[in-house]
DOGUVEX-574271 format. One record per atom (N, C-alpha, C): chain; atom name; x negated, y negated, z negated. Coordinates in steps of 0.02 Angstrom, whole numbers, plus 32768, in hexadecimal, padded with zeros to 4 digits. Each point is the difference from the previous one (the first is absolute). Example, Ala and Ser with C-alpha at 12.3 -4.5 7.8 and 13.67 -1.06 7.14 Angstrom:
+--------+-------+------+------+------+
: cadena : atomo :    X :    Y :    Z :
+--------+-------+------+------+------+
:      A :     N : 7D6C : 811C : 7E7A :
:      A :    CA : 802D : 7FC5 : 8000 :
:      A :     C : 7FD3 : 7FC4 : 8000 :
:      A :     N : 8012 : 7FCB : 8024 :
:      A :    CA : 7FD6 : 7FC5 : 7FFD :
:      A :     C : 8027 : 7FC9 : 7FDB :
+--------+-------+------+------+------+
! end
This chain:
+--------+-------+------+------+------+
: cadena : atomo :    X :    Y :    Z :
+--------+-------+------+------+------+
:      A :     N : 7FD5 : 803B : 8000 :
:      A :    CA : 802B : 7FC5 : 8000 :
:      A :     C : 7FD3 : 7FC3 : 8000 :
:      A :     N : 800C : 7FD1 : 802B :
:      A :    CA : 7FD8 : 7FC3 : 7FFE :
:      A :     C : 8029 : 7FC7 : 7FE4 :
:      A :     N : 7FE0 : 7FC7 : 7FF4 :
:      A :    CA : 8021 : 7FC7 : 7FE2 :
:      A :     C : 8039 : 7FE4 : 8028 :
:      A :     N : 8001 : 800D : 8043 :
:      A :    CA : 8035 : 7FE6 : 802A :
:      A :     C : 803F : 802A : 8000 :
:      A :     N : 8000 : 8036 : 7FD9 :
:      A :    CA : 803C : 8029 : 7FFD :
:      A :     C : 8002 : 8037 : 8034 :
:      A :     N : 7FCA : 8007 : 8027 :
:      A :    CA : 7FFF : 8035 : 8032 :
:      A :     C : 7FED : 8042 : 7FDD :
:      A :     N : 8020 : 8035 : 8015 :
:      A :    CA : 7FF0 : 8042 : 7FE6 :
:      A :     C : 7FC5 : 801B : 8027 :
:      A :     N : 7FCD : 8019 : 7FDD :
:      A :    CA : 7FC6 : 801D : 8022 :
:      A :     C : 8016 : 803B : 802B :
:      A :     N : 7FDF : 800A : 8039 :
:      A :    CA : 8013 : 8037 : 802C :
:      A :     C : 8003 : 8044 : 7FDE :
:      A :     N : 7FD4 : 800B : 7FCF :
:      A :    CA : 7FFF : 8041 : 7FDE :
:      A :     C : 803E : 800C : 7FD6 :
:      A :     N : 8024 : 7FCB : 7FED :
:      A :    CA : 803B : 8005 : 7FD6 :
:      A :     C : 8040 : 7FF0 : 8028 :
:      A :     N : 7FF9 : 7FD7 : 8034 :
:      A :    CA : 803A : 7FE6 : 8024 :
:      A :     C : 802E : 8036 : 801C :
:      A :     N : 7FE5 : 8030 : 8023 :
:      A :    CA : 802B : 8033 : 801F :
:      A :     C : 8025 : 8029 : 7FCB :
:      A :     N : 7FDD : 8013 : 7FCB :
:      A :    CA : 801F : 8028 : 7FCB :
:      A :     C : 8035 : 7FD8 : 7FDC :
:      A :     N : 7FF3 : 7FC0 : 7FF2 :
:      A :    CA : 8030 : 7FD4 : 7FE0 :
:      A :     C : 803F : 7FF8 : 802B :
:      A :     N : 7FF6 : 7FF2 : 8040 :
:      A :    CA : 803A : 7FF5 : 802C :
:      A :     C : 8027 : 8040 : 800A :
:      A :     N : 7FDF : 803A : 8002 :
:      A :    CA : 8024 : 8040 : 8004 :
:      A :     C : 802B : 800B : 7FC2 :
:      A :     N : 7FE3 : 7FF3 : 7FC5 :
:      A :    CA : 8026 : 8009 : 7FC2 :
:      A :     C : 803B : 7FD0 : 7FFD :
:      A :     N : 7FF6 : 7FC2 : 8016 :
:      A :    CA : 8036 : 7FCF : 8001 :
:      A :     C : 8036 : 8014 : 8031 :
:      A :     N : 7FED : 801A : 803A :
:      A :    CA : 8030 : 8015 : 8033 :
:      A :     C : 802C : 8039 : 7FE8 :
:      A :     N : 7FE8 : 8029 : 7FD2 :
:      A :    CA : 8027 : 8038 : 7FE6 :
:      A :     C : 8036 : 7FE9 : 7FCE :
:      A :     N : 7FFB : 7FC3 : 7FE7 :
:      A :    CA : 8033 : 7FE7 : 7FD2 :
:      A :     C : 803F : 7FED : 8027 :
:      A :     N : 803A : 8013 : 7FE8 :
:      A :    CA : 803E : 7FF1 : 8025 :
:      A :     C : 8011 : 7FB6 : 7FFD :
:      A :     N : 8023 : 7FE9 : 8033 :
:      A :    CA : 801B : 7FBC : 8001 :
:      A :     C : 8035 : 7FF9 : 7FCA :
:      A :     N : 8007 : 7FC4 : 7FE5 :
:      A :    CA : 8033 : 7FF4 : 7FCE :
:      A :     C : 7FE8 : 8012 : 7FBB :
:      A :     N : 8030 : 800D : 7FD4 :
:      A :    CA : 7FF1 : 800D : 7FBA :
:      A :     C : 7FF9 : 804B : 7FF3 :
:      A :     N : 7FCF : 8011 : 7FD6 :
:      A :    CA : 7FF7 : 8045 : 7FEB :
:      A :     C : 7FE4 : 8001 : 7FB9 :
:      A :     N : 8019 : 802F : 7FD8 :
:      A :    CA : 7FE3 : 800D : 7FBE :
:      A :     C : 7FC6 : 8030 : 8009 :
:      A :     N : 7FD1 : 7FFE : 7FD1 :
:      A :    CA : 7FC9 : 802F : 8003 :
:      A :     C : 7FD4 : 7FFA : 7FC3 :
:      A :     N : 7FC4 : 801C : 8005 :
:      A :    CA : 7FD2 : 8001 : 7FC8 :
:      A :     C : 7FBB : 7FEA : 8015 :
:      A :     N : 7FE0 : 7FDB : 7FD4 :
:      A :    CA : 7FBA : 7FED : 8007 :
:      A :     C : 7FE1 : 8000 : 7FBB :
:      A :     N : 7FC9 : 8022 : 7FFA :
:      A :    CA : 7FDB : 8003 : 7FC0 :
:      A :     C : 802D : 8019 : 7FC8 :
:      A :     N : 8029 : 8033 : 800F :
:      A :    CA : 802E : 8020 : 7FD0 :
:      A :     C : 8036 : 7FD0 : 7FE6 :
:      A :     N : 800E : 7FCB : 8024 :
:      A :    CA : 8035 : 7FD1 : 7FED :
:      A :     C : 8032 : 7FF9 : 8039 :
:      A :     N : 803F : 7FF2 : 7FEE :
:      A :    CA : 8035 : 7FF6 : 8032 :
:      A :     C : 7FFB : 7FBB : 801F :
:      A :     N : 8007 : 7FFE : 8042 :
:      A :    CA : 7FFE : 7FC1 : 8025 :
:      A :     C : 803A : 7FFC : 8031 :
:      A :     N : 8015 : 7FC3 : 800F :
:      A :    CA : 802E : 7FF2 : 8036 :
:      A :     C : 7FDA : 7FD7 : 8034 :
:      A :     N : 8002 : 8016 : 803E :
:      A :    CA : 7FD8 : 7FE0 : 8035 :
:      A :     C : 802D : 7FEF : 803B :
:      A :     N : 7FF7 : 7FC4 : 801B :
:      A :    CA : 8022 : 7FEB : 803D :
:      A :     C : 7FCC : 7FF2 : 8035 :
:      A :     N : 8009 : 801E : 803B :
:      A :    CA : 7FD4 : 7FF4 : 8039 :
:      A :     C : 802A : 7FE4 : 8039 :
:      A :     N : 7FE8 : 7FC9 : 801D :
:      A :    CA : 8021 : 7FE2 : 803A :
:      A :     C : 7FCC : 7FF8 : 8037 :
:      A :     N : 8014 : 8014 : 803C :
:      A :    CA : 7FD4 : 7FF9 : 803A :
:      A :     C : 8020 : 7FD2 : 8033 :
:      A :     N : 7FD9 : 7FD3 : 801C :
:      A :    CA : 801B : 7FD2 : 8033 :
:      A :     C : 8012 : 8028 : 803F :
:      A :     N : 802F : 7FE6 : 8025 :
:      A :    CA : 8017 : 8023 : 803D :
:      A :     C : 7FC7 : 8009 : 8032 :
:      A :     N : 7FD2 : 7FCF : 8003 :
:      A :    CA : 7FC9 : 8005 : 8030 :
:      A :     C : 7FC6 : 802A : 7FE5 :
:      A :     N : 8005 : 8019 : 7FC3 :
:      A :    CA : 7FCD : 802B : 7FE3 :
:      A :     C : 7FC0 : 7FDC : 7FEA :
:      A :     N : 8002 : 7FBE : 8000 :
:      A :    CA : 7FC3 : 7FDB : 7FEE :
:      A :     C : 7FF9 : 7FF1 : 7FB6 :
:      A :     N : 8036 : 800A : 7FD9 :
:      A :    CA : 7FFC : 7FF2 : 7FB9 :
:      A :     C : 8025 : 8035 : 7FD8 :
:      A :     N : 7FDF : 8016 : 7FCB :
:      A :    CA : 801F : 802D : 7FD0 :
:      A :     C : 7FFC : 7FDF : 7FBC :
:      A :     N : 8038 : 7FFF : 7FDD :
:      A :    CA : 8005 : 7FE2 : 7FBE :
:      A :     C : 8013 : 8036 : 7FCE :
:      A :     N : 7FDE : 8002 : 7FC7 :
:      A :    CA : 8010 : 8030 : 7FCC :
:      A :     C : 8005 : 7FDC : 7FBE :
:      A :     N : 8035 : 8010 : 7FDA :
:      A :    CA : 8007 : 7FE8 : 7FBC :
:      A :     C : 8011 : 803C : 7FD5 :
:      A :     N : 7FD8 : 800C : 7FCD :
:      A :    CA : 800C : 8037 : 7FD2 :
:      A :     C : 8003 : 7FE7 : 7FB9 :
:      A :     N : 802D : 801E : 7FDA :
:      A :    CA : 800A : 7FEB : 7FBB :
:      A :     C : 8003 : 803E : 7FD3 :
:      A :     N : 7FD9 : 8000 : 7FCB :
:      A :    CA : 8002 : 8036 : 7FD0 :
:      A :     C : 8043 : 7FFF : 7FDD :
:      A :     N : 8025 : 8037 : 8003 :
:      A :    CA : 8042 : 8003 : 7FE0 :
:      A :     C : 7FF6 : 800C : 7FB5 :
:      A :     N : 801D : 7FD4 : 7FD9 :
:      A :    CA : 7FF7 : 8004 : 7FB7 :
:      A :     C : 7FBE : 7FE4 : 7FE8 :
:      A :     N : 7FDD : 7FDD : 802C :
:      A :    CA : 7FBF : 7FE4 : 7FEF :
:      A :     C : 7FF9 : 7FBA : 801D :
:      A :     N : 7FC3 : 7FE7 : 8001 :
:      A :    CA : 7FF5 : 7FBC : 8017 :
:      A :     C : 7FD2 : 7FFA : 803D :
:      A :     N : 7FE5 : 8037 : 8018 :
:      A :    CA : 7FD0 : 7FFD : 8037 :
:      A :     C : 8023 : 7FF9 : 8043 :
:      A :     N : 7FE0 : 7FDC : 802E :
:      A :    CA : 8019 : 7FF8 : 8044 :
:      A :     C : 7FC7 : 8009 : 8032 :
:      A :     N : 8012 : 800E : 803E :
:      A :    CA : 7FD2 : 8000 : 8038 :
:      A :     C : 8025 : 7FDE : 8039 :
:      A :     N : 7FDE : 7FD0 : 8021 :
:      A :    CA : 8021 : 7FDC : 8037 :
:      A :     C : 7FCB : 7FEB : 8032 :
:      A :     N : 800E : 800A : 8041 :
:      A :    CA : 7FD1 : 7FEA : 8033 :
:      A :     C : 8022 : 7FFD : 8044 :
:      A :     N : 7FDE : 7FE0 : 802F :
:      A :    CA : 8010 : 8000 : 8047 :
:      A :     C : 7FC4 : 801C : 8024 :
:      A :     N : 800C : 8028 : 8033 :
:      A :    CA : 7FCC : 8018 : 802D :
:      A :     C : 8010 : 7FE6 : 8045 :
:      A :     N : 7FD2 : 7FDA : 801C :
:      A :    CA : 8009 : 7FE3 : 8043 :
:      A :     C : 7FD3 : 8025 : 8032 :
:      A :     N : 801C : 8017 : 8037 :
:      A :    CA : 7FD9 : 801F : 8035 :
:      A :     C : 7FEB : 7FC9 : 8030 :
:      A :     N : 7FC0 : 8000 : 800F :
:      A :    CA : 7FE4 : 7FCC : 802B :
:      A :     C : 800B : 8010 : 804A :
:      A :     N : 7FF9 : 7FCD : 802A :
:      A :    CA : 8007 : 800B : 8048 :
:      A :     C : 7FCA : 8030 : 801A :
:      A :     N : 7FC4 : 7FFB : 7FE5 :
:      A :    CA : 7FCA : 802E : 8010 :
:      A :     C : 8002 : 803A : 7FCF :
:      A :     N : 7FC9 : 8023 : 7FFB :
:      A :    CA : 7FFD : 8037 : 7FD0 :
:      A :     C : 7FFF : 7FE7 : 7FB8 :
:      A :     N : 801E : 8026 : 7FD4 :
:      A :    CA : 7FFD : 7FF0 : 7FBA :
:      A :     C : 803F : 7FE1 : 7FE3 :
:      A :     N : 7FFD : 7FF5 : 7FBF :
:      A :    CA : 8038 : 7FE4 : 7FDA :
:      A :     C : 7FE5 : 7FD3 : 7FCA :
:      A :     N : 802B : 7FD7 : 7FE5 :
:      A :    CA : 7FEF : 7FD7 : 7FC6 :
:      A :     C : 8031 : 8010 : 7FC9 :
:      A :     N : 7FE5 : 8011 : 7FC6 :
:      A :    CA : 8027 : 800E : 7FC5 :
:      A :     C : 8002 : 7FC2 : 7FD5 :
:      A :     N : 803D : 7FEA : 7FEE :
:      A :    CA : 8009 : 7FC5 : 7FD6 :
:      A :     C : 8026 : 8014 : 7FC1 :
:      A :     N : 7FDC : 8014 : 7FCB :
:      A :    CA : 8021 : 800F : 7FC1 :
:      A :     C : 801E : 7FC1 : 7FE2 :
:      A :     N : 8035 : 8008 : 7FDA :
:      A :    CA : 8020 : 7FC7 : 7FDF :
:      A :     C : 7FE9 : 7FFD : 7FB7 :
:      A :     N : 7FD1 : 7FD6 : 7FF2 :
:      A :    CA : 7FE6 : 7FF3 : 7FBD :
:      A :     C : 7FE8 : 803E : 7FDC :
:      A :     N : 7FDB : 802B : 8025 :
:      A :    CA : 7FE1 : 803B : 7FE3 :
:      A :     C : 7FC7 : 8014 : 802E :
:      A :     N : 7FD7 : 802E : 7FEA :
:      A :    CA : 7FC6 : 8015 : 8028 :
:      A :     C : 8015 : 802E : 8039 :
:      A :     N : 7FD9 : 7FFF : 8035 :
:      A :    CA : 800A : 802F : 8037 :
:      A :     C : 7FF7 : 8048 : 7FE8 :
:      A :     N : 7FD2 : 800A : 7FD2 :
:      A :    CA : 7FF3 : 8043 : 7FE5 :
:      A :     C : 803E : 801C : 7FDF :
:      A :     N : 8025 : 7FD6 : 7FDB :
:      A :    CA : 803D : 8017 : 7FDF :
:      A :     C : 8034 : 8016 : 8034 :
:      A :     N : 8007 : 7FD9 : 8035 :
:      A :    CA : 8030 : 800F : 8035 :
:      A :     C : 7FEE : 8042 : 8022 :
:      A :     N : 7FC1 : 8008 : 8011 :
:      A :    CA : 7FE9 : 803C : 8022 :
:      A :     C : 800B : 803D : 7FD4 :
:      A :     N : 7FED : 7FFB : 7FC1 :
:      A :    CA : 8009 : 8038 : 7FD1 :
:      A :     C : 8049 : 8013 : 7FFA :
:      A :     N : 802D : 7FCE : 7FFE :
:      A :    CA : 8047 : 800D : 7FFB :
:      A :     C : 801A : 8025 : 803D :
:      A :     N : 7FF0 : 7FE7 : 803B :
:      A :    CA : 8019 : 801F : 803E :
:      A :     C : 7FE6 : 8048 : 8006 :
:      A :     N : 7FC1 : 800C : 7FEE :
:      A :    CA : 7FE5 : 8044 : 8002 :
:      A :     C : 8021 : 802D : 7FCD :
:      A :     N : 8013 : 7FE5 : 7FC6 :
:      A :    CA : 8018 : 802A : 7FC9 :
:      A :     C : 804B : 8005 : 7FF7 :
:      A :     N : 8027 : 7FD3 : 801F :
:      A :    CA : 8048 : 8001 : 7FF6 :
:      A :     C : 8020 : 803C : 8022 :
:      A :     N : 802B : 8023 : 7FDB :
:      A :    CA : 8024 : 803B : 8019 :
:      A :     C : 804A : 7FF1 : 7FFF :
:      A :     N : 801F : 7FF7 : 803B :
:      A :    CA : 8049 : 7FF5 : 8001 :
:      A :     C : 8025 : 803D : 7FE5 :
:      A :     N : 803A : 7FF5 : 7FE3 :
:      A :    CA : 8028 : 8038 : 7FE8 :
:      A :     C : 8014 : 802B : 803B :
:      A :     N : 8009 : 8041 : 7FF4 :
:      A :    CA : 800D : 802E : 8036 :
:      A :     C : 8043 : 7FF4 : 8021 :
:      A :     N : 8031 : 7FE7 : 7FDB :
:      A :    CA : 8044 : 7FF6 : 801C :
:      A :     C : 7FFD : 7FCD : 803A :
:      A :     N : 7FDF : 7FC7 : 7FF6 :
:      A :    CA : 7FFD : 7FCC : 8034 :
:      A :     C : 7FD0 : 8017 : 8037 :
:      A :     N : 7FC8 : 801D : 7FEE :
:      A :    CA : 7FCF : 8016 : 8032 :
:      A :     C : 801F : 8035 : 802E :
:      A :     N : 8028 : 802C : 7FE6 :
:      A :    CA : 801F : 8034 : 8029 :
:      A :     C : 8033 : 7FE3 : 8031 :
:      A :     N : 8023 : 7FCB : 7FEB :
:      A :    CA : 8033 : 7FE3 : 802B :
:      A :     C : 7FE1 : 7FD8 : 803A :
:      A :     N : 7FBF : 7FF2 : 7FFC :
:      A :    CA : 7FDE : 7FDA : 8035 :
:      A :     C : 7FF2 : 802B : 803C :
:      A :     N : 7FF5 : 8042 : 7FF7 :
:      A :    CA : 7FED : 802A : 8038 :
:      A :     C : 8039 : 8015 : 802C :
+--------+-------+------+------+------+
! end
């Protein structure tokens, strides 16, 4: 991750693959053995993905925008948190099986 919010190539593909597996809209799930509610919205042109996650029964949140550039690459813009926290969340969040099954 660099200071400009770009995901390093070694992490970018894995991060975007994990993000792509999350369903559109709202889903309950688990991260770090805690319950979370997560909303994912994708722009119609596919250039922006927005995620907002909230720990259910707790105070933690995760929020970011991912912008796909005209050329290769993307820019990650976390909302008042570190890029590392966002990446760890996307890699570790497990949607509940009920919503995940309805996506296929």
